[in-house]
Structures are given as C-alpha cells and as structure tokens.
C-alpha positions in Angstrom: 97.6 56.6 96.3 94.2 57.1 97.6 94.1 54.0 98.9 96.8 54.7 100.8 95.8 57.7 102.4 92.6 55.9 103.7 92.4 55.4 107.4 89.5 52.8 107.8 88.9 49.7 105.5 85.4 48.5 104.6 84.9 44.7 105.0 81.5 43.6 103.2 80.5 40.3 104.9 76.8 40.1 102.9 76.0 41.9 99.9 72.8 43.8 100.2 70.1 45.7 98.0 67.3 47.2 99.5 64.3 49.6 98.4 64.4 51.9 101.0 65.8 51.8 104.7 66.5 53.9 107.8 69.8 54.3 109.5 70.7 54.6 113.2 74.3 55.3 113.6 76.0 56.2 116.7 79.0 56.0 118.9 80.0 55.9 122.6 80.3 59.5 123.8 79.6 61.0 127.3 77.8 58.6 129.2 78.4 56.0 126.6 75.0 57.1 125.4 75.5 56.9 121.7 77.1 53.5 122.2 74.3 52.3 124.4 71.5 53.2 121.9 73.4 51.6 118.7 74.5 48.5 120.7 70.8 47.9 122.2 69.3 48.2 118.5 71.9 46.0 117.2 71.4 43.3 120.0 67.4 43.5 120.6 66.3 43.5 117.2 66.4 40.5 114.6 69.7 41.6 112.7 72.1 40.5 110.4 75.9 41.4 110.6 76.8 42.4 107.2 79.8 44.7 107.2 82.6 45.9 109.1 84.5 49.1 108.9 87.9 48.6 110.3 90.7 51.2 111.4 94.4 51.4 110.3 96.7 50.3 113.0 96.8 52.5 116.1 100.4 54.1 117.3 100.5 51.3 120.0 99.9 47.6 120.6 98.0 45.2 122.8 99.6 43.1 125.1 98.1 39.5 126.5 100.2 37.2 128.2 103.5 38.7 126.4 101.9 38.6 123.1 101.6 41.7 121.0 98.9 42.3 118.4 98.1 45.4 116.5 95.3 47.6 118.0 92.4 48.6 115.7 89.2 49.7 116.2 86.1 47.9 114.5 82.6 49.5 113.8 80.1 46.8 113.0 77.4 47.1 110.6 74.1 45.5 111.1 70.9 45.0 109.5 67.3 44.7 110.7 64.8 43.1 107.6 61.8 43.6 109.7 62.2 47.1 110.5 64.2 47.9 107.4 67.3 49.4 110.1 70.6 49.6 109.2 72.7 50.2 112.5 76.4 51.0 113.2 77.6 50.4 116.4 81.2 50.5 118.1 83.1 50.3 121.5 84.9 53.8 120.6 85.3 57.0 118.8 88.1 57.9 116.3 90.7 59.7 118.2 92.0 61.4 114.8 89.8 63.7 112.9 90.9 62.6 109.5 90.0 59.1 110.4 86.6 60.3 111.7 86.0 61.9 108.5 87.1 58.9 106.7 84.8 56.6 108.9 81.7 58.7 108.3 82.2 59.0 104.6 83.1 55.6 104.2 79.9 54.5 105.9 77.6 56.9 104.0 79.2 55.7 100.7 78.3 51.9 101.7 74.7 52.8 102.9 74.0 54.6 99.2 75.6 51.7 97.7 72.7 49.1 99.1 70.0 51.7 98.2 68.0 54.9 98.9 68.1 56.2 102.4 64.8 57.2 103.9 66.2 59.0 107.1 69.4 58.7 109.2 69.5 59.0 112.8 72.4 59.3 115.5 72.4 59.5 119.2 74.5 61.0 121.9 74.4 62.5 125.6 73.7 66.1 126.7 75.2 67.2 129.9 72.6 68.7 132.1 73.7 68.6 136.1 70.2 69.8 137.1 68.2 66.8 135.8 65.8 65.2 137.8 63.7 62.2 136.8 63.3 60.5 133.6 66.1 61.7 131.4 64.5 64.4 128.8 65.7 63.8 125.0 66.4 67.0 123.1 67.0 66.8 119.4 68.3 68.6 116.3 67.6 68.1 112.7 68.6 69.1 109.0 65.5 70.8 107.8 61.9 72.6 109.3 60.1 69.5 108.3 62.1 67.2 110.6 62.1 69.8 113.4 58.2 69.5 113.1 58.3 65.6 113.2 60.6 66.2 116.4 58.2 68.8 118.3 55.3 66.8 117.4 56.4 63.8 119.3 57.4 65.7 122.4 61.3 66.0 121.7 62.6 69.4 122.6 65.0 71.4 120.3 68.6 71.1 121.7 69.4 74.2 123.8 70.5 77.5 122.1 73.4 77.5 124.5 75.0 74.5 122.3 76.5 75.9 119.1 78.2 72.9 118.1 78.1 68.8 118.4 81.4 67.4 118.0 82.7 63.9 116.7 80.6 61.3 115.1 77.4 61.9 116.5 77.2 65.3 115.6 79.5 65.1 112.0 77.4 62.2 110.7 74.3 64.8 110.7 76.2 67.5 108.5 78.0 64.7 106.2 74.8 63.2 105.6 72.7 66.7 105.2 75.9 67.7 102.4 74.4 64.3 100.8 70.8 65.4 100.6 70.1 62.8 103.3 67.4 63.6 106.0 69.1 63.2 109.3 67.8 63.8 113.0 70.0 63.7 116.3 68.6 62.6 119.3 70.6 63.5 122.7 69.6 62.3 126.3 70.3 64.7 129.2 72.4 63.1 131.7 73.9 64.4 135.0 77.1 62.5 134.9 79.3 61.9 132.3 81.8 59.5 133.5 79.4 56.4 134.2 77.2 54.5 131.8 73.8 56.3 131.4 71.3 53.5 130.2 68.4 55.6 131.1 69.0 58.3 128.9 69.5 55.8 126.0 66.1 54.3 126.8 64.4 57.6 126.6 66.1 57.9 123.3 65.0 54.5 121.9 61.3 55.5 123.0 61.4 58.7 120.9 63.0 56.8 117.8 60.5 54.1 118.2 57.3 56.6 118.4 58.5 58.4 115.0 59.2 55.3 113.0 56.1 53.5 114.3 58.3 50.7 115.7 57.5 48.5 118.4 60.8 48.1 120.7 60.7 46.6 124.4 63.3 48.9 126.3 63.4 46.8 129.2 67.2 45.5 129.0 67.9 49.2 129.9 66.4 48.5 133.3 68.9 46.0 134.0 71.8 48.0 132.7 70.8 50.8 135.1 70.6 47.9 138.1 74.2 47.1 137.0 75.4 50.9 137.1 73.6 51.3 140.6 75.4 48.3 142.0 78.9 49.6 140.6 78.1 53.0 142.5 77.5 51.1 145.9 80.3 48.5 145.5 82.8 51.7 144.9 81.2 53.5 147.9 82.1 50.5 149.8 85.7 50.6 148.6 86.1 54.1 149.6 84.5 53.6 152.9 87.3 51.2 153.7 89.7 53.5 152.4 88.9 55.9 155.3 
C-alpha cells in the first residue's frame, strides 16, 4: 500500500558509499535562481550522474508530431568526487505539496543511505526591486553556529520581513533540520522575477565556494547574463515594431 502512495520513484544509476559529503540541492524558483545554481555546479564540476528521482505522470500528456507521451519531471542527482559534493538539480518545482514532501524525503533518504552528511545547502531568489550593483546574497541556517559562519563570510541574514520560505528551496532546510542535518540557505537578491537571473546565481556560488574553501570559476554565468540581455533587446525590438 505504501508504494502506491509514493508520488516519486528513485532510480539509482550508480551505487555509492561515501565517508562524508556535502549536499547542494536547489530547484528553479523566481528568476530561476535555484535551478541556475544547481545546474551550474552539476555542469561545471567534474561530476558523475548517479541517480534520478522521477515524478508520477502528470494529469496531462506531452504531444510532439501528433504522438503523445506521459509528462513526468526528472530530478537528477550528481556526485563530484573531488569536492565530495552531491548535487540535486531539475527543470521545475513539484506542483503538488504531497509530491514536494515525497521528493524531499526520498532525496534525504537516499543521501543518508550513502554516508554521513556534513552539511546541506540550498539556494533561491529573493525579490528586492531596489537592487543596484552586484546582487547581494542573504542567508538562513538551521542553527546559530551556522549563522556565525554566514556572517563571517559576509552573507547577511534574510530580512525580518520574510517569515516563510516556500517550496523546495525552503522546505528542504526544515526537513534536513528534522534529521539533525546542518543546513544553509542562500538567496540571491533579484529585481525581476520573470527573467533568469544568472548574476544572482553567480553571487551565491561565490559565497558557497568561500565557505567550503572550493575553487570554482563563475565565468560561465557572465555568458548567461549576456544571453539574458540579448533576449531583452530582441523583445524591445519586437515591441517597437508592434507600435
């Protein structure tokens, strides 16, 4: 009966056992920040694709050339051996809160099955329409010791006007804490939540690398930012033609 209630399925591609490792798990949110960070780490570190978590079919189908196929979301899990870093990334957030809970718990169950977790990180966007210059990173943590680490790394505390953090990039912190896993959330400030915000993701990766003493080049984010600017300019041209 329990399996029938599962809304996601774990597909292990490579069996792993690790002495101690760090996790970075985040999914697209406003400005797609969380997804940009995790996909960047998966693509720009030397990683091995070790597992997938696959959602149940959605209440619709995909159609291509008249052929239909079930619509499912796939969340990919990678492992970077040199950094001892496990990464979860994906193209979307679960739309059902039960699927979200199942995804988080299935992922954490998998993580704890392969070895002791040193620390978990997640990331997302934080809306600040008055932002100027390089996006600031604000953070939260599951205990005061981690807050001190954030402060010593020049990561400000998330403003008191924010009392909840929704969906995966917030919930994963609470569920990690429930399992006595230390966890930190990074949120890059953005002024526009409708377009991808690679500079906010870049600031987060810099903060993460500083705390974990990792050497990670963030130059690919600059090219992503140029693509966003090109998209804005092209749309301006279309709008001007319409008028």
